[in-house]
Each structure stands twice: as C-alpha cells, then as structure tokens.
ROBALO-615272 format. One record per residue: residue in three letters; x, y, z of N, C-alpha, C, O in turn; residue number from 1. Coordinates in steps of 0.05 Angstrom, whole numbers. Atoms other than C-alpha are relative to their C-alpha. Example, Ala and Ser with C-alpha at 12.3 -4.5 7.8 and 13.67 -1.06 7.14 Angstrom:
BEGIN
+------+--------+--------+--------+--------+--------+--------+--------+--------+--------+--------+--------+--------+------+
| resn |    nc1 |    nc2 |    nc3 |   cac1 |   cac2 |   cac3 |    cc1 |    cc2 |    cc3 |    oc1 |    oc2 |    oc3 | resi |
+------+--------+--------+--------+--------+--------+--------+--------+--------+--------+--------+--------+--------+------+
|  ALA |     18 |    -24 |      0 |    246 |    -90 |    156 |     18 |     24 |      0 |     39 |     24 |     13 |    1 |
|  SER |    -16 |    -24 |     -1 |    273 |    -21 |    143 |    -15 |     22 |     14 |     -5 |     44 |     18 |    2 |
+------+--------+--------+--------+--------+--------+--------+--------+--------+--------+--------+--------+--------+------+
***
This chain:
BEGIN
+------+--------+--------+--------+--------+--------+--------+--------+--------+--------+--------+--------+--------+------+
| resn |    nc1 |    nc2 |    nc3 |   cac1 |   cac2 |   cac3 |    cc1 |    cc2 |    cc3 |    oc1 |    oc2 |    oc3 | resi |
+------+--------+--------+--------+--------+--------+--------+--------+--------+--------+--------+--------+--------+------+
|  UNK |     12 |     -3 |    -26 |   3375 |   1048 |   1132 |    -17 |     26 |      0 |     -9 |     46 |    -11 |    1 |
|  UNK |     18 |    -23 |      0 |   3316 |   1095 |   1144 |      9 |     20 |     22 |     19 |     12 |     43 |    2 |
|  UNK |     -8 |    -21 |    -19 |   3330 |   1161 |   1179 |    -24 |     12 |     14 |    -24 |     35 |     21 |    3 |
|  UNK |     24 |    -10 |    -14 |   3261 |   1167 |   1210 |      4 |     -1 |     30 |     18 |    -19 |     40 |    4 |
|  UNK |     -3 |      0 |    -30 |   3257 |   1185 |   1284 |    -14 |    -25 |     11 |    -33 |    -36 |      0 |    5 |
|  UNK |     11 |     24 |    -14 |   3242 |   1128 |   1332 |    -29 |      3 |      7 |    -43 |    -17 |      9 |    6 |
|  UNK |     28 |     -4 |     -9 |   3176 |   1160 |   1352 |    -19 |      5 |    -23 |    -42 |     13 |    -18 |    7 |
|  UNK |     18 |     -5 |     23 |   3147 |   1164 |   1282 |    -27 |    -14 |      1 |    -46 |     -4 |    -10 |    8 |
|  UNK |     25 |     14 |     -2 |   3094 |   1113 |   1299 |    -17 |      8 |     24 |    -39 |     -1 |     27 |    9 |
|  UNK |     15 |     -9 |    -24 |   3073 |   1147 |   1363 |    -17 |     24 |     -8 |     -7 |     46 |    -14 |   10 |
|  UNK |     18 |    -21 |      9 |   3011 |   1189 |   1347 |      4 |     26 |     16 |      1 |     48 |      5 |   11 |
|  UNK |     -3 |    -25 |    -15 |   3024 |   1237 |   1405 |     25 |     14 |     -7 |     25 |     39 |     -7 |   12 |
|  UNK |    -24 |    -14 |      8 |   3095 |   1250 |   1384 |     -5 |     14 |    -27 |      5 |     36 |    -31 |   13 |
|  UNK |      6 |    -13 |     26 |   3069 |   1264 |   1314 |    -17 |     26 |      6 |    -13 |     46 |     -7 |   14 |
|  UNK |     16 |    -23 |     -7 |   3018 |   1311 |   1346 |     18 |     22 |     11 |     14 |     45 |      5 |   15 |
|  UNK |    -18 |    -20 |    -11 |   3073 |   1345 |   1385 |     15 |     15 |    -22 |     18 |     40 |    -21 |   16 |
|  UNK |    -14 |    -14 |     23 |   3111 |   1359 |   1320 |    -20 |     18 |    -13 |    -13 |     41 |    -21 |   17 |
|  UNK |     20 |    -17 |     13 |   3046 |   1385 |   1290 |     -5 |     25 |     16 |     -7 |     47 |      5 |   18 |
|  UNK |      6 |    -23 |    -17 |   3033 |   1429 |   1349 |     22 |     21 |      0 |     17 |     45 |      0 |   19 |
|  UNK |    -22 |    -18 |      0 |   3102 |   1458 |   1347 |      3 |     15 |    -27 |     11 |     38 |    -27 |   20 |
|  UNK |     -5 |    -12 |     27 |   3103 |   1471 |   1272 |    -26 |      9 |    -13 |    -25 |     26 |    -32 |   21 |
|  UNK |     24 |     -6 |     15 |   3030 |   1475 |   1252 |    -14 |     26 |      6 |    -28 |     36 |    -11 |   22 |
|  UNK |     15 |    -24 |     -8 |   3006 |   1536 |   1289 |     16 |     26 |     -3 |      5 |     48 |     -1 |   23 |
|  UNK |    -17 |    -24 |      4 |   3065 |   1583 |   1278 |      6 |     14 |     26 |     -8 |     11 |     46 |   24 |
|  UNK |     -9 |    -14 |    -24 |   3102 |   1626 |   1327 |    -19 |     22 |      8 |    -22 |     28 |     32 |   25 |
|  UNK |     18 |    -22 |     -6 |   3052 |   1683 |   1322 |    -23 |    -10 |     18 |    -31 |      4 |     37 |   26 |
|  UNK |     22 |     10 |    -16 |   2995 |   1640 |   1349 |     10 |     -7 |     28 |     -4 |     -2 |     48 |   27 |
|  UNK |    -11 |      7 |    -26 |   3039 |   1613 |   1405 |      6 |     25 |     17 |     -1 |     26 |     40 |   28 |
|  UNK |     -7 |    -25 |    -15 |   3063 |   1683 |   1424 |    -26 |     14 |      9 |    -26 |     27 |     30 |   29 |
|  UNK |     26 |    -13 |     -6 |   2990 |   1707 |   1424 |    -11 |     -9 |     27 |    -26 |      6 |     40 |   30 |
|  UNK |     12 |      9 |    -25 |   2973 |   1664 |   1484 |     19 |      3 |     23 |     12 |     -2 |     46 |   31 |
|  UNK |    -19 |     -4 |    -22 |   3036 |   1679 |   1524 |     21 |    -22 |      1 |     28 |    -33 |    -20 |   32 |
|  UNK |    -21 |     19 |     -3 |   3088 |   1632 |   1552 |     -2 |    -13 |     27 |    -14 |     -2 |     46 |   33 |
|  UNK |      0 |     12 |    -26 |   3099 |   1583 |   1609 |     11 |     19 |     21 |     30 |     34 |     16 |   34 |
|  UNK |     -9 |    -18 |    -22 |   3107 |   1620 |   1675 |     16 |    -14 |     21 |     16 |    -39 |     23 |   35 |
|  UNK |    -16 |     10 |    -22 |   3153 |   1612 |   1734 |    -17 |      3 |     25 |    -25 |     26 |     32 |   36 |
|  UNK |     17 |     -1 |    -24 |   3114 |   1594 |   1797 |      9 |     21 |     20 |     -7 |     34 |     33 |   37 |
|  UNK |    -11 |    -19 |    -19 |   3160 |   1638 |   1838 |     -7 |     29 |     -8 |     -6 |     47 |      9 |   38 |
|  UNK |      7 |    -27 |     10 |   3140 |   1698 |   1795 |    -30 |      5 |     -1 |    -39 |     26 |    -10 |   39 |
|  UNK |     30 |     -3 |      3 |   3064 |   1686 |   1800 |     -9 |     25 |     15 |     -2 |     30 |     38 |   40 |
|  UNK |     10 |    -24 |    -11 |   3028 |   1751 |   1812 |    -29 |     -4 |     10 |    -41 |     14 |     23 |   41 |
|  UNK |     27 |      5 |     -7 |   2960 |   1719 |   1822 |     -6 |    -30 |      0 |      6 |    -45 |    -16 |   42 |
|  UNK |      9 |     28 |      0 |   2928 |   1651 |   1839 |    -30 |      0 |     -6 |    -45 |     14 |      7 |   43 |
|  UNK |     29 |      3 |      7 |   2862 |   1630 |   1808 |     -7 |    -29 |      3 |      6 |    -47 |     -9 |   44 |
|  UNK |     10 |     27 |     -3 |   2825 |   1568 |   1831 |    -19 |     -6 |    -22 |    -38 |      9 |    -27 |   45 |
|  UNK |     18 |      8 |     22 |   2792 |   1532 |   1772 |    -12 |    -27 |      8 |      3 |    -46 |     14 |   46 |
|  UNK |     15 |     24 |     -7 |   2739 |   1480 |   1786 |    -10 |    -13 |    -26 |    -22 |      1 |    -43 |   47 |
|  UNK |     10 |     15 |     23 |   2723 |   1426 |   1734 |    -20 |    -21 |     10 |    -14 |    -35 |     29 |   48 |
|  UNK |     20 |     19 |     -8 |   2660 |   1384 |   1739 |    -11 |    -15 |    -24 |     -5 |     -8 |    -47 |   49 |
|  UNK |     11 |     17 |     21 |   2623 |   1331 |   1699 |    -23 |     13 |    -14 |    -35 |      1 |    -33 |   50 |
|  UNK |     20 |    -15 |     15 |   2572 |   1383 |   1678 |     12 |     12 |    -25 |     -1 |     27 |    -40 |   51 |
|  UNK |    -15 |    -10 |     23 |   2625 |   1399 |   1625 |      3 |     30 |      1 |      0 |     44 |    -19 |   52 |
|  UNK |     -4 |    -29 |     -4 |   2638 |   1468 |   1654 |     24 |      5 |     18 |     31 |    -10 |     35 |   53 |
|  UNK |    -21 |    -10 |    -17 |   2696 |   1506 |   1683 |    -12 |     22 |     18 |    -31 |     36 |      9 |   54 |
|  UNK |      8 |    -23 |    -17 |   2686 |   1554 |   1742 |     25 |     11 |     12 |     39 |     -2 |     27 |   55 |
|  UNK |     14 |    -18 |     18 |   2704 |   1608 |   1729 |      5 |     -7 |    -29 |     25 |    -19 |    -36 |   56 |
|  UNK |     -3 |      5 |     29 |   2693 |   1603 |   1654 |     10 |     25 |    -14 |     19 |     24 |    -37 |   57 |
|  UNK |    -11 |    -25 |     11 |   2713 |   1676 |   1642 |     15 |     14 |     22 |      6 |     16 |     45 |   58 |
|  UNK |    -14 |    -17 |    -19 |   2766 |   1717 |   1676 |     17 |     21 |    -15 |     22 |     18 |    -39 |   59 |
|  UNK |    -16 |    -21 |     12 |   2807 |   1779 |   1664 |     26 |      2 |     15 |     27 |      1 |     40 |   60 |
|  UNK |    -27 |     -4 |    -12 |   2882 |   1787 |   1676 |     13 |     24 |    -14 |      3 |     33 |    -35 |   61 |
|  UNK |    -15 |    -22 |     12 |   2931 |   1842 |   1661 |     23 |    -11 |    -17 |     35 |    -32 |     -9 |   62 |
|  UNK |    -23 |      8 |     16 |   2984 |   1836 |   1607 |     24 |      2 |     18 |     28 |     22 |     33 |   63 |
|  UNK |    -23 |      2 |    -18 |   3048 |   1816 |   1643 |     -5 |    -16 |     24 |     14 |    -24 |     38 |   64 |
|  UNK |      6 |     17 |    -23 |   3012 |   1777 |   1697 |     10 |    -28 |     -5 |     10 |    -39 |    -27 |   65 |
|  UNK |     -6 |     29 |      0 |   3038 |   1708 |   1714 |    -20 |    -12 |     19 |    -20 |     -6 |     43 |   66 |
|  UNK |     23 |     11 |    -15 |   2978 |   1668 |   1738 |      5 |    -29 |      6 |     12 |    -45 |    -11 |   67 |
|  UNK |     -1 |     27 |     -9 |   2980 |   1605 |   1779 |    -29 |    -10 |      0 |    -45 |     -2 |     17 |   68 |
|  UNK |     26 |     13 |      1 |   2919 |   1564 |   1760 |      1 |    -25 |     17 |     16 |    -43 |     11 |   69 |
|  UNK |      2 |     24 |    -16 |   2902 |   1514 |   1814 |    -26 |    -14 |    -10 |    -48 |     -6 |     -4 |   70 |
|  UNK |     21 |     13 |     15 |   2859 |   1465 |   1774 |     -9 |    -25 |     15 |      7 |    -44 |     18 |   71 |
|  UNK |     11 |     22 |    -15 |   2814 |   1417 |   1813 |    -22 |    -14 |    -16 |    -40 |     -1 |    -26 |   72 |
|  UNK |     20 |     17 |     13 |   2774 |   1360 |   1783 |    -19 |    -10 |     21 |    -12 |    -29 |     36 |   73 |
|  UNK |     20 |      9 |    -19 |   2711 |   1352 |   1825 |    -19 |    -19 |    -12 |    -41 |    -24 |     -1 |   74 |
|  UNK |     18 |     19 |     14 |   2681 |   1304 |   1775 |      9 |    -29 |      5 |     26 |    -35 |     21 |   75 |
|  UNK |     -6 |     28 |     -2 |   2683 |   1229 |   1766 |     14 |    -11 |    -25 |     21 |    -34 |    -26 |   76 |
|  UNK |    -15 |      7 |     24 |   2717 |   1229 |   1698 |     24 |     19 |     -3 |     24 |     41 |      8 |   77 |
|  UNK |    -24 |    -17 |      5 |   2785 |   1257 |   1675 |     -8 |     25 |    -16 |    -24 |     23 |    -34 |   78 |
|  UNK |      3 |    -26 |     14 |   2786 |   1330 |   1653 |     27 |     12 |     -4 |     47 |      3 |      8 |   79 |
|  UNK |    -25 |    -15 |      3 |   2839 |   1377 |   1629 |     -5 |     29 |     -6 |    -27 |     37 |    -14 |   80 |
|  UNK |      1 |    -29 |      7 |   2853 |   1451 |   1621 |     23 |      5 |    -18 |     46 |      2 |    -11 |   81 |
|  UNK |    -20 |     -6 |     20 |   2889 |   1470 |   1558 |     -4 |     28 |    -10 |    -26 |     36 |    -17 |   82 |
|  UNK |      0 |    -28 |     10 |   2906 |   1542 |   1539 |      7 |      0 |    -29 |     24 |    -16 |    -38 |   83 |
|  UNK |     -7 |     -2 |     29 |   2907 |   1562 |   1466 |    -17 |     21 |    -13 |    -32 |     36 |      0 |   84 |
|  UNK |     18 |    -17 |     16 |   2874 |   1601 |   1411 |    -26 |    -16 |     -5 |    -25 |    -40 |     -4 |   85 |
|  UNK |     25 |     14 |      6 |   2802 |   1585 |   1394 |      4 |    -20 |    -23 |     -6 |    -43 |    -21 |   86 |
|  UNK |     -4 |     18 |     23 |   2825 |   1555 |   1327 |     17 |    -24 |      7 |     11 |    -46 |     -1 |   87 |
|  UNK |    -17 |     22 |     -7 |   2881 |   1513 |   1357 |    -14 |    -20 |     18 |    -10 |    -44 |     16 |   88 |
|  UNK |     15 |     18 |    -18 |   2835 |   1485 |   1411 |    -20 |    -16 |    -15 |    -23 |    -40 |    -10 |   89 |
|  UNK |     20 |     14 |     16 |   2781 |   1467 |   1361 |     13 |    -22 |    -16 |      3 |    -45 |    -18 |   90 |
|  UNK |    -15 |     19 |     16 |   2832 |   1432 |   1317 |     10 |    -23 |     18 |      9 |    -47 |     10 |   91 |
|  UNK |    -11 |     20 |    -19 |   2863 |   1396 |   1377 |    -23 |    -18 |     10 |    -19 |    -42 |     13 |   92 |
|  UNK |     22 |     15 |     -9 |   2794 |   1374 |   1401 |     -8 |    -22 |    -20 |    -14 |    -44 |    -13 |   93 |
|  UNK |      6 |     19 |     21 |   2781 |   1340 |   1334 |     21 |    -23 |      0 |     14 |    -46 |     -3 |   94 |
|  UNK |    -21 |     20 |     -1 |   2848 |   1304 |   1340 |     -4 |    -18 |     24 |      0 |    -43 |     22 |   95 |
|  UNK |      4 |     16 |    -24 |   2831 |   1281 |   1410 |    -23 |    -20 |     -4 |    -23 |    -42 |      7 |   96 |
|  UNK |     22 |     18 |      6 |   2766 |   1250 |   1384 |     12 |    -25 |    -14 |      2 |    -47 |    -10 |   97 |
|  UNK |    -12 |     22 |     15 |   2810 |   1207 |   1339 |     20 |    -16 |     16 |     26 |    -39 |      9 |   98 |
|  UNK |    -20 |     14 |    -17 |   2860 |   1189 |   1394 |     -8 |      1 |     29 |      7 |     13 |     45 |   99 |
|  UNK |      8 |     -1 |    -28 |   2822 |   1179 |   1459 |     21 |    -12 |     18 |     35 |    -30 |     10 |  100 |
|  UNK |    -20 |     10 |    -18 |   2866 |   1168 |   1519 |     27 |     14 |     -2 |     44 |      9 |     15 |  101 |
|  UNK |    -26 |    -14 |      3 |   2922 |   1213 |   1494 |      3 |     19 |     24 |    -15 |     34 |     31 |  102 |
|  UNK |     -6 |    -17 |    -22 |   2955 |   1248 |   1552 |     17 |     24 |    -10 |     31 |     21 |    -30 |  103 |
|  UNK |    -15 |    -24 |      8 |   2985 |   1318 |   1548 |     23 |      5 |     18 |     22 |      2 |     42 |  104 |
|  UNK |    -24 |     -7 |    -15 |   3054 |   1338 |   1569 |      9 |     28 |     -7 |     31 |     36 |      0 |  105 |
|  UNK |     -8 |    -27 |      8 |   3054 |   1409 |   1540 |     -2 |     18 |     24 |    -18 |     14 |     42 |  106 |
|  UNK |      0 |    -18 |    -23 |   3068 |   1467 |   1587 |    -26 |     17 |      2 |    -31 |     29 |     23 |  107 |
|  UNK |     25 |    -16 |      0 |   3001 |   1500 |   1568 |    -25 |    -18 |      7 |    -47 |    -10 |      2 |  108 |
|  UNK |     22 |     18 |     -6 |   2959 |   1440 |   1592 |      6 |    -16 |     26 |     28 |    -23 |     32 |  109 |
|  UNK |     -1 |     19 |    -22 |   2944 |   1399 |   1654 |    -23 |    -20 |     -3 |    -46 |    -12 |     -9 |  110 |
|  UNK |     21 |     21 |      0 |   2906 |   1333 |   1655 |     -3 |     -8 |     29 |     16 |    -14 |     43 |  111 |
|  UNK |      5 |      4 |    -29 |   2872 |   1321 |   1722 |    -20 |    -23 |      3 |    -43 |    -22 |     -6 |  112 |
|  UNK |     18 |     23 |     -6 |   2843 |   1255 |   1745 |    -21 |      8 |     21 |    -17 |     27 |     36 |  113 |
|  UNK |     21 |     -6 |    -20 |   2779 |   1254 |   1787 |     11 |      3 |     28 |     27 |    -14 |     38 |  114 |
|  UNK |     -8 |     -4 |    -28 |   2789 |   1282 |   1857 |     28 |     12 |      3 |     37 |     16 |     25 |  115 |
|  UNK |    -27 |    -10 |     -1 |   2858 |   1309 |   1839 |      2 |     29 |     -5 |    -18 |     42 |    -14 |  116 |
|  UNK |     -5 |    -28 |      4 |   2888 |   1378 |   1835 |     28 |      3 |    -12 |     47 |    -10 |     -4 |  117 |
|  UNK |    -26 |     -6 |     12 |   2944 |   1405 |   1791 |      3 |     30 |     -4 |    -17 |     44 |     -4 |  118 |
|  UNK |     -6 |    -29 |      4 |   2977 |   1472 |   1779 |     11 |      5 |    -28 |     28 |    -10 |    -38 |  119 |
|  UNK |    -10 |    -10 |     26 |   2988 |   1508 |   1713 |      7 |     29 |      4 |     -9 |     45 |     12 |  120 |
|  UNK |     -9 |    -28 |     -4 |   3029 |   1572 |   1714 |      5 |     11 |    -28 |     20 |      0 |    -44 |  121 |
|  UNK |     -1 |    -12 |     27 |   3023 |   1618 |   1654 |      6 |     30 |      2 |     -6 |     44 |     18 |  122 |
|  UNK |     -7 |    -28 |      2 |   3054 |   1686 |   1636 |    -14 |     12 |    -24 |     -9 |      3 |    -47 |  123 |
|  UNK |     15 |    -12 |     22 |   3007 |   1729 |   1595 |     15 |     24 |    -11 |     17 |     45 |      3 |  124 |
|  UNK |    -18 |    -20 |     11 |   3050 |   1771 |   1549 |    -13 |     19 |    -19 |     -1 |     40 |    -25 |  125 |
|  UNK |     13 |    -16 |     20 |   3001 |   1800 |   1499 |    -29 |      6 |      7 |    -42 |    -11 |     19 |  126 |
|  UNK |     28 |     -6 |     -4 |   2934 |   1836 |   1504 |    -17 |    -16 |    -20 |     -7 |    -24 |    -41 |  127 |
|  UNK |     18 |     15 |     17 |   2874 |   1800 |   1474 |    -14 |    -21 |     15 |    -19 |    -18 |     39 |  128 |
|  UNK |     14 |     22 |    -14 |   2839 |   1735 |   1490 |     16 |    -26 |     -3 |     28 |    -31 |    -24 |  129 |
|  UNK |    -12 |     27 |      0 |   2867 |   1667 |   1509 |    -23 |    -18 |      7 |    -36 |    -15 |     28 |  130 |
|  UNK |     21 |     19 |     -6 |   2818 |   1610 |   1505 |     11 |    -23 |     16 |     35 |    -28 |     15 |  131 |
|  UNK |     -8 |     25 |    -13 |   2819 |   1548 |   1547 |    -23 |    -20 |     -2 |    -46 |    -12 |     -5 |  132 |
|  UNK |     20 |     20 |      4 |   2783 |   1482 |   1541 |     10 |    -27 |     12 |     33 |    -31 |     17 |  133 |
|  UNK |     -6 |     28 |     -6 |   2779 |   1410 |   1563 |     -1 |    -15 |    -27 |    -21 |    -14 |    -41 |  134 |
|  UNK |     -1 |     13 |     25 |   2801 |   1368 |   1504 |     -4 |    -31 |      2 |      2 |    -45 |    -17 |  135 |
|  UNK |      8 |     28 |     -2 |   2780 |   1300 |   1531 |    -22 |     -4 |    -21 |    -39 |     13 |    -24 |  136 |
|  UNK |     20 |      4 |     22 |   2738 |   1269 |   1475 |    -29 |      6 |      9 |    -39 |     -5 |     29 |  137 |
|  UNK |     28 |     -7 |     -5 |   2668 |   1300 |   1474 |     -3 |     24 |     18 |    -25 |     36 |     18 |  138 |
|  UNK |      4 |    -21 |    -20 |   2681 |   1351 |   1529 |      0 |     28 |    -13 |    -17 |     45 |     -6 |  139 |
|  UNK |     -1 |    -26 |     14 |   2700 |   1410 |   1483 |    -27 |      4 |    -15 |    -39 |     26 |    -14 |  140 |
|  UNK |     25 |     -1 |     15 |   2639 |   1394 |   1440 |    -24 |      5 |     18 |    -44 |     17 |      9 |  141 |
|  UNK |     22 |     -4 |    -19 |   2595 |   1394 |   1502 |      1 |     28 |     13 |    -16 |     35 |     29 |  142 |
|  UNK |     -1 |    -27 |     -9 |   2617 |   1465 |   1517 |     20 |      5 |     23 |     19 |     26 |     36 |  143 |
|  UNK |    -19 |     -3 |    -22 |   2674 |   1454 |   1567 |     23 |     18 |     -9 |     45 |      8 |    -17 |  144 |
|  UNK |    -20 |    -19 |      9 |   2713 |   1517 |   1550 |     -4 |     27 |     14 |    -25 |     32 |     26 |  145 |
|  UNK |      2 |    -26 |    -12 |   2727 |   1587 |   1574 |     18 |     20 |    -14 |     32 |     13 |    -33 |  146 |
|  UNK |    -15 |    -21 |     12 |   2760 |   1653 |   1558 |     14 |     17 |     22 |      2 |     23 |     43 |  147 |
|  UNK |    -15 |    -18 |    -17 |   2814 |   1695 |   1592 |      5 |     25 |    -16 |     17 |     25 |    -38 |  148 |
|  UNK |     -4 |    -25 |     13 |   2813 |   1768 |   1573 |     25 |     13 |     12 |     27 |     17 |     36 |  149 |
|  UNK |    -26 |    -12 |     -9 |   2883 |   1798 |   1576 |     -1 |     30 |     -8 |     -2 |     36 |    -31 |  150 |
|  UNK |      3 |    -29 |      4 |   2880 |   1874 |   1584 |     27 |     14 |      0 |     29 |     39 |     -3 |  151 |
+------+--------+--------+--------+--------+--------+--------+--------+--------+--------+--------+--------+--------+------+
***
C-alpha cells in the first residue's frame, strides 16, 4: 500500500507544501506574520480595479504595526492581494499561469470577487520591504503589484 497523502493529486495542496518548504523560514519571517484583528494599530483601505492597479500601490508602516487591510474589488473580474517577497510573488505568479482558477487560503492572501470586500490583517515584524500583488493569471504581469515599506 502506498503511503502518499490523499491530496497528492491536488495541485493546490502540492503548491501549499511548496510554499511552506520552498521559500524557507527566513523569507517568511522577512514579511512578518498573520495579525490579530483586535491588535490592529492601523486600517488601510486598498482599492483593486480592472486597470490592474492597487490604490494605494505604495505605503509605509512601522515595524511592529498590525495593519488591517480592507481590500475592495471595484472591478468586474476577480482580484487578490497576496503579501510576499518580490521573488516569491514572481514565482507564485508563474504557477498561477499554469493553474488558473486556483483559490488561495493562505493567511497572507485574500481573493476578492467583483464588488466584494475582504479583510487581511498582517503584523509587520521586520524592517525592509514587503511586496504585494494580484496573482490572478496575467494580473501580476500587467503590473498589478505594490510595495509596503516597513521602517
């Protein structure tokens, strides 16, 4: 009898394993950690549109801030906001091209259908930059990305 996990044929489950093991703890720590909504020190409204842009596309937070991102999709197609390093987002965008329709359940991402709003709470633990992007197929490549400067 094979001892393979039941989800071995599920591409997203395979991706989840890759995401957990492929980028290393240092990269994960560099972007921070999921935040507790009750501890949020700031709320930032993020607008997503079919022009393949986020508004704001650049913001600055302080190290230690827990930010509540209220992410609204004002477009007619699905968008998402995924936090990561520039390298991990570029790699993930390539994977999304190969697996269109894949939904995200990671704590560093929200997928938002047209006309909907979702909340993403993130605790910024390290100074530096945290990138964010829409990884729906073609959106990253069209420039739908931004940067958070952590001071």
